[in-house]
C-alpha positions in Angstrom: 243.7 121.0 149.9 243.0 121.1 153.7 243.1 117.9 155.8 240.3 117.4 158.3 241.2 114.5 160.6 237.6 113.6 161.6 236.3 113.5 158.0 239.4 111.6 156.8 238.9 109.0 159.5 235.3 108.4 158.5 236.1 108.3 154.8 239.0 106.0 155.4 236.9 103.5 157.4 234.5 103.1 154.4 237.4 102.7 151.8 238.8 99.5 150.5 242.5 98.7 150.1 242.5 99.5 146.4 241.1 103.0 147.0 243.5 103.5 149.8 246.6 102.3 148.0 245.9 103.3 144.4 243.4 106.1 144.7 243.8 109.9 144.4 241.9 110.8 147.5 243.7 111.9 150.6 242.9 109.3 153.4 245.7 110.0 155.9 245.5 107.9 159.0 245.9 110.6 161.7 245.0 108.1 164.3 247.6 105.5 163.5 249.5 106.0 166.8 246.4 105.7 168.8 245.6 102.4 167.2 249.1 101.1 168.2 248.7 101.8 171.9 249.0 98.1 173.0 252.1 97.7 170.9 253.5 100.9 172.2 253.0 99.7 175.8 255.0 96.6 174.9 257.8 98.7 173.4 258.2 99.8 169.8 260.1 102.6 168.0 259.7 103.9 164.4 262.3 103.0 161.9 262.9 105.0 158.8 264.2 102.7 156.0 266.5 104.2 153.5 268.3 102.8 150.5 272.0 102.9 151.5 273.1 103.4 147.8 270.6 106.0 146.6 269.5 107.7 149.9 265.9 107.2 148.9 263.5 106.8 151.8 261.7 103.5 151.2 259.3 102.9 154.1 258.5 103.9 157.6 258.1 100.8 159.8 258.1 99.9 163.5 260.6 97.8 165.5 260.2 96.1 168.8 263.0 94.5 170.8 262.7 91.1 169.0 262.6 92.7 165.6 265.8 94.7 166.3 267.6 91.7 167.6 266.6 89.5 164.6 267.7 92.3 162.2 271.1 92.4 163.8 271.4 88.6 163.9 270.1 87.9 160.4 271.5 91.1 158.7 268.1 91.7 157.0 265.3 94.2 157.9 262.9 92.7 160.4 260.0 94.9 161.7 257.0 94.6 163.9 253.7 94.7 162.0 251.4 97.0 164.0 248.4 95.8 162.0 249.0 92.1 162.3 250.7 92.4 165.7 253.5 90.1 164.8 257.1 90.1 163.5 257.5 91.0 159.9 260.5 89.7 158.0 260.5 92.0 155.0 260.7 89.8 152.0 259.6 86.5 153.6 256.5 86.3 151.3 257.5 88.6 148.4 261.2 87.8 148.1 261.8 91.5 148.4 264.3 91.2 151.3 266.2 94.3 152.5 269.8 93.5 153.3 270.9 95.4 156.3 273.9 97.7 155.9 273.8 99.7 159.1 271.4 100.8 161.8 271.6 104.3 163.2 269.8 105.7 166.2 268.6 109.3 166.5 269.8 111.8 169.1 267.0 111.1 171.6 267.2 107.4 171.1 263.6 107.1 170.2 263.8 106.2 166.5 266.0 104.2 164.2 267.3 104.6 160.6 267.8 101.3 158.8 270.2 101.7 155.8 269.5 98.8 153.5 270.1 97.4 150.1 267.0 96.0 148.4 267.8 92.5 147.2 265.2 92.1 144.5 264.6 95.7 143.6 261.1 96.2 145.1 260.1 97.3 148.5 256.4 98.1 148.8 253.7 95.4 148.9 251.8 97.3 146.2 252.5 96.9 142.5 252.8 99.4 139.7 250.7 99.3 136.5 253.1 96.8 135.0 252.8 94.4 138.0 256.2 95.1 139.5 256.7 95.7 143.2 257.2 99.4 143.7 260.8 100.5 144.7 259.4 102.7 147.5 256.2 103.0 149.5 256.3 106.7 148.7 254.9 106.5 145.1 252.3 109.4 145.3 252.6 113.0 146.1 250.2 115.4 147.8 248.8 118.1 145.5 246.2 120.8 146.0 243.5 118.5 144.6 244.5 115.2 146.2 247.1 112.6 145.4 248.9 112.0 142.2 251.6 109.5 141.1 255.2 110.4 141.4 256.4 110.4 137.9 259.9 111.7 138.3 263.0 109.6 139.0 265.2 109.9 142.1 265.6 113.3 143.7 268.6 115.2 142.4 270.7 114.4 145.4 270.0 110.7 144.9 271.4 110.7 141.3 274.5 108.4 141.4 275.1 108.9 137.6 277.1 112.1 138.1 
């Protein structure tokens, strides 16, 4: 499968949330950063969010100064929603809070790593076929024909049972 940014943008614009979040078509948003220009001018950095116990990457979010300060103060993950253009306290509406264990900063000081412990088990705003909040936002994999569900458990280096 080859990605074509222009075609994907057009197809993505005509897709609904269900198709985007549950479908098998590749609809990558190659223009996400361009759409965040006003937020970027106000100051944001990406934050990779990782389960501190398993090492699993849960979500990629964005953090502005206020979100970082609130995360440190409240000891829970607080982000900046680039789509809603407001602070986003992860779990405030779903109950799926992410308790903050540690925040790391990369070598160039232009991104963060939030090490967290999910309080209720779920992380993503989408739900699986049984109606449960997904444990990660990375629940599909890219194949030659499109997207397919991730059916395996944690990656081998995340297995704490050994």
